[in-house]
N, C-alpha and C positions, 0 to 999 in steps of 0.2 A: 394897667387897669383893663385894657382890652383882653390881655391874655388871661387875667383872672376870671373875667366873665365867661370867656370861652371854655375854661376848664370846668366851670360850674354849669355848663350847658345842659347837663342831664336833668337839672331841676325843671319841673313842669312850668313854672311861671315864666322862667327865662325862655323856654321853648315857645310858649304862647306869645311872649313879647317879640321873639324873633319872627314868628309867623306873621304877626301883625305888621312888623316892619317890612317884611318881604312883600306883603300886599300893598303897602304904601309905596314902596319902591317901584313895584310893577305898575301901579296906577300912575306914578310920576313919569315913568318911562313912556307909557302910552300917551300921556297927556302932553308932555313937553318934547321928548326926544323925537317921537314920530312926527309931531306937528312942525316943530321948528328945530330940526336937527342941526342945521348949520349955525343958527343963532345960539342954540343951547351950547354947542361945542365951543363957540367963541367966548361965552361968558362962564369962565371957570369959577368965578366968585359966586355966581348963582348956584352952581351945583354944590359947591362947598357949603353955602348957606343952607341949601335944602338938606344936605347930609347932616349938618349940625342940628337942624330941626328934627329930623328923623331919629337921631341918636337920643334926643331928650325924651322921646315918647316911649 
């Protein structure tokens, strides 16, 4: 599934989707990683949960 979407990355809507996801990831990094770096690294489940949320959008 991931490889299929990557091979179709030339399509514009996928590019826009990826750009929006990068913005969300950057926001999440500033919000969580910088603020509570140690706490965030300890909670791997939290990062996996956030990643699953970002993948759905």
